[in-house]
Backbone as CSV, one residue per row, in Angstrom:
resi,resn,N_x,N_y,N_z,CA_x,CA_y,CA_z,C_x,C_y,C_z
1,UNK,73.021,70.480,118.067,74.521,70.624,116.945,74.155,72.159,116.763
2,UNK,73.006,72.456,116.946,72.395,73.728,116.911,73.610,74.774,117.865
3,UNK,74.034,74.114,118.969,74.774,75.051,120.020,76.146,74.894,119.324
4,UNK,76.777,73.895,119.109,78.220,73.787,118.338,78.158,74.372,117.120
5,UNK,77.243,75.000,116.778,77.123,75.995,115.504,77.089,77.922,116.202
6,UNK,76.413,77.747,116.345,76.032,78.983,117.560,77.666,79.474,118.393
7,UNK,78.177,78.438,118.764,78.878,78.237,119.671,80.891,78.272,119.210
8,UNK,80.686,78.480,118.021,81.581,78.222,116.492,81.455,80.176,116.017
9,UNK,79.756,80.812,115.440,79.961,81.045,115.238,80.480,82.594,115.585
10,UNK,80.049,82.321,117.544,80.447,83.196,118.632,81.958,83.603,118.722
11,UNK,82.928,82.096,118.498,84.180,82.061,118.242,84.875,82.448,116.853
12,UNK,84.329,82.260,116.285,85.052,83.357,114.824,85.088,84.780,114.238
13,UNK,83.438,85.166,115.683,83.855,86.787,115.493,84.499,87.363,116.681
14,UNK,85.175,86.369,117.459,85.923,86.713,118.749,87.358,86.891,118.468
15,UNK,87.711,85.959,117.206,88.519,85.803,116.528,89.070,87.139,115.813
16,UNK,87.780,87.657,114.856,87.285,88.434,114.190,87.981,89.492,114.611
17,UNK,87.304,89.935,116.051,87.051,91.684,116.002,88.838,91.193,116.834
18,UNK,89.438,90.813,117.321,90.721,90.656,118.102,91.507,90.353,116.975
19,UNK,91.732,90.120,116.025,92.565,90.492,114.589,92.496,91.601,114.051
20,UNK,91.431,92.309,113.854,91.540,94.263,113.619,92.002,95.234,113.709
21,UNK,92.482,94.767,115.699,92.879,95.587,115.706,94.321,95.587,115.938
22,UNK,95.044,95.693,114.510,96.763,95.696,114.208,97.272,97.374,114.059
23,UNK,96.339,98.319,113.978,97.147,99.847,113.430,97.275,99.810,115.260
24,UNK,99.144,100.555,115.153,98.918,101.820,116.130,99.042,103.314,115.964
25,UNK,99.289,103.992,116.769,99.310,105.051,116.496,100.047,105.545,117.342
26,UNK,100.710,106.879,116.860,102.222,107.438,117.853,102.885,108.652,117.549
27,UNK,103.763,109.448,118.434,103.750,110.810,117.718,105.511,110.896,117.990
28,UNK,106.256,110.653,117.261,107.441,110.485,118.032,108.310,111.839,117.391
29,UNK,110.040,112.550,118.188,109.855,114.248,117.733,110.791,113.930,116.633
30,UNK,111.041,114.745,115.143,111.857,114.488,114.708,112.053,116.202,114.379
31,UNK,113.559,115.986,114.376,114.600,117.271,113.594,114.209,117.660,112.521
32,UNK,113.954,119.260,112.300,113.414,119.864,110.893,114.217,121.759,110.684
33,UNK,112.682,121.136,110.303,112.962,122.815,109.324,112.243,124.088,108.858
34,UNK,111.850,123.314,108.299,110.754,124.284,107.007,110.048,123.451,106.635
35,UNK,109.176,123.872,105.101,108.569,122.187,103.828,109.250,121.134,103.526
36,UNK,110.596,121.379,103.371,111.370,120.327,102.629,111.830,119.228,103.685
37,UNK,112.147,119.901,104.124,112.192,118.366,106.177,110.487,117.755,105.132
38,UNK,109.481,118.598,105.720,108.874,117.570,105.936,108.584,117.139,104.840
39,UNK,107.858,117.418,103.491,108.683,116.672,102.379,109.427,114.697,103.170
40,UNK,110.321,114.915,103.338,111.840,114.450,103.184,111.580,113.248,104.234
41,UNK,110.257,113.831,105.640,109.777,112.918,106.906,109.067,112.372,106.387
42,UNK,108.106,112.609,106.351,106.767,112.158,105.561,106.815,111.129,105.013
43,UNK,107.981,111.607,103.458,108.021,110.009,102.276,108.723,109.652,103.025
44,UNK,109.590,109.098,103.578,110.205,108.538,104.605,109.230,107.047,104.951
45,UNK,109.215,108.424,106.092,108.251,106.829,107.002,107.570,106.436,106.379
46,UNK,106.385,106.963,105.240,105.581,106.424,103.880,106.356,105.064,103.608
47,UNK,107.175,105.231,103.772,108.054,104.511,102.045,108.533,103.686,103.459
48,UNK,108.398,104.157,104.598,108.260,102.603,105.392,107.603,101.715,105.128
49,UNK,107.779,99.699,105.346,106.563,98.577,104.789,105.918,98.708,106.655
50,UNK,104.499,99.107,106.360,103.662,99.048,107.548,102.637,100.591,107.272
51,UNK,103.528,101.487,106.869,103.801,102.672,107.809,102.402,103.078,106.558
52,UNK,101.373,103.549,107.480,100.310,104.103,107.439,99.898,105.457,106.872
53,UNK,100.750,106.082,107.193,100.149,108.016,107.487,101.318,108.310,108.717
54,UNK,101.838,108.900,107.797,103.614,110.091,108.787,102.917,111.698,108.648
55,UNK,101.903,112.512,109.195,102.523,113.533,109.166,102.914,114.699,109.879
56,UNK,103.853,114.853,109.994,105.132,115.411,110.434,104.609,117.621,110.693
57,UNK,104.407,117.819,112.024,104.208,118.966,111.702,104.965,120.459,111.869
58,UNK,106.048,121.571,111.408,107.132,122.293,111.503,107.542,122.760,112.733
59,UNK,106.004,123.395,113.010,106.290,123.731,114.692,106.673,123.184,115.654
60,UNK,105.847,121.414,115.849,106.011,121.063,116.974,107.750,119.869,116.695
61,UNK,107.606,119.815,116.126,108.625,118.504,115.068,107.919,117.529,116.092
62,UNK,106.963,117.437,115.770,106.627,115.684,116.085,105.838,115.993,114.748
63,UNK,105.906,113.885,113.989,105.406,113.065,113.620,105.178,111.703,113.962
64,UNK,103.263,112.484,113.108,102.151,111.945,114.186,102.030,110.685,112.756
65,UNK,101.805,108.874,113.099,102.054,108.164,112.931,100.621,107.081,112.748
66,UNK,100.352,106.059,111.981,99.369,105.399,112.297,100.222,104.754,111.262
67,UNK,100.730,103.029,111.656,101.385,101.843,110.903,100.925,100.546,111.625
68,UNK,101.373,99.825,110.732,100.520,98.639,111.029,101.716,98.360,112.451
69,UNK,101.236,97.408,113.555,102.112,96.664,114.536,102.724,95.821,113.983
70,UNK,102.826,94.954,113.405,103.357,93.667,112.606,104.183,93.586,111.282
71,UNK,103.980,94.537,111.361,105.294,94.936,110.304,105.952,95.367,110.732
72,UNK,106.187,96.930,111.541,107.227,97.558,111.919,106.700,98.054,113.231
73,UNK,108.099,98.840,113.701,107.379,99.008,114.772,108.698,101.143,115.289
74,UNK,108.234,101.604,115.862,109.248,102.956,115.957,110.749,102.635,115.317
75,UNK,111.395,101.844,115.587,113.118,101.742,115.572,113.129,101.897,114.313
76,UNK,112.048,101.266,113.091,112.224,100.880,112.054,112.084,102.624,111.868
77,UNK,111.058,102.948,112.494,110.429,103.846,111.251,111.497,104.716,112.000
78,UNK,112.086,105.690,112.506,112.647,105.771,113.150,114.540,106.411,112.264
79,UNK,114.481,104.457,112.154,116.099,104.778,111.312,115.895,104.499,109.690
80,UNK,114.634,105.057,109.739,113.807,105.276,108.149,114.217,107.257,107.908
81,UNK,114.032,106.929,108.598,114.070,109.643,109.116,115.350,109.488,109.028
82,UNK,115.685,109.037,109.767,117.684,109.183,110.107,118.238,108.627,108.774
83,UNK,117.389,107.379,107.985,118.288,107.307,107.332,119.139,108.675,105.915
84,UNK,117.648,109.240,106.423,117.046,110.237,104.571,118.235,112.201,105.623
85,UNK,119.048,111.973,106.567,119.137,112.956,107.126,118.645,113.663,108.827
86,UNK,117.669,113.747,108.552,116.734,113.976,110.040,116.998,112.541,111.443
87,UNK,117.404,113.429,112.623,117.345,112.684,113.825,116.138,112.294,115.045
88,UNK,116.131,111.423,115.477,114.949,111.105,115.966,115.200,111.017,117.459
89,UNK,114.328,111.041,118.168,115.096,110.539,119.234,114.803,109.572,120.359
90,UNK,114.826,107.834,118.796,115.863,107.363,119.194,117.078,106.811,118.461
91,UNK,116.968,107.650,116.926,117.589,107.419,116.526,118.777,108.940,115.837
92,UNK,120.205,108.444,115.586,120.183,110.122,115.245,121.011,109.693,113.915
93,UNK,120.718,110.657,112.582,121.082,110.520,111.474,122.410,110.332,112.098
94,UNK,123.023,109.736,110.305,124.800,109.910,110.233,125.398,111.193,110.091
95,UNK,126.271,112.029,109.762,126.445,112.350,109.542,126.663,113.169,108.002
96,UNK,126.492,112.001,107.787,126.317,111.654,105.458,125.057,111.718,105.623
97,UNK,124.521,110.856,106.181,122.837,111.390,105.948,122.783,112.594,105.827
98,UNK,122.862,112.945,107.019,122.342,114.427,107.968,123.284,116.060,106.557
99,UNK,124.776,115.775,106.072,124.651,116.236,104.791,124.693,116.748,103.321
100,UNK,123.669,115.370,104.120,123.099,114.867,102.479,122.042,115.593,101.872
101,UNK,121.409,116.571,103.294,120.281,117.260,102.843,120.457,118.938,102.457
102,UNK,119.267,119.835,102.059,119.761,120.758,101.580,119.733,121.675,102.554
103,UNK,121.084,122.518,101.530,121.492,124.416,102.757,120.530,124.405,103.493
104,UNK,118.690,124.410,103.099,118.157,125.053,104.203,117.770,124.464,105.498
105,UNK,117.780,122.830,104.690,117.577,121.900,106.476,118.413,121.356,107.073
106,UNK,119.180,122.160,107.251,120.262,121.743,107.923,120.241,122.295,109.454
107,UNK,119.355,121.417,109.963,118.681,122.287,111.665,119.683,122.274,112.833
108,UNK,121.025,121.366,112.599,121.918,121.856,113.439,122.435,122.564,113.374
109,UNK,122.723,123.116,112.348,122.956,125.249,112.320,122.696,125.533,112.852
110,UNK,123.496,126.770,114.025,122.072,127.394,114.972,122.070,129.012,113.269
111,UNK,122.663,128.946,113.138,121.649,130.139,111.687,121.161,129.911,110.569
112,UNK,121.207,129.078,110.631,119.054,128.100,109.484,118.983,128.390,110.763
113,UNK,118.844,127.695,111.377,117.414,127.296,112.265,117.064,128.914,113.261
114,UNK,118.133,129.761,113.084,116.960,131.399,113.161,116.274,132.208,111.767
115,UNK,117.476,131.461,111.124,116.770,132.268,109.636,115.124,131.733,108.977
116,UNK,115.052,130.002,109.625,113.814,129.589,109.644,112.582,130.064,110.378
117,UNK,113.335,131.218,111.712,113.211,131.676,112.807,112.216,132.827,112.479
118,UNK,112.941,133.715,111.815,112.826,134.557,111.091,112.079,134.869,109.841
119,UNK,111.193,133.557,109.721,110.240,133.699,108.394,109.582,133.368,108.643
């Protein structure tokens, strides 16, 4: 009987250990130019079900993510970001979404990019 209890305990420990590896880490490239873009990108990512952390860097254009792979994936997160007007490597924002961002955030406009580079 003790043998069966020991086997059961080890089996439960093994199942519990495997079930805890649900969080994935990834980095995606997201276009933007300023602090307002950063706030918009991070909020869009965080509002995606399953995303636990999103930090976008203005200089590198990289968004570091921690998310539950059982609830979402990079394509869904990219779509959420594109829906608020920012292009990702996977999904380009629609013209309507892009044009809804603040005029200083129009990252496809070379003049806006240069203005932000000078700051």
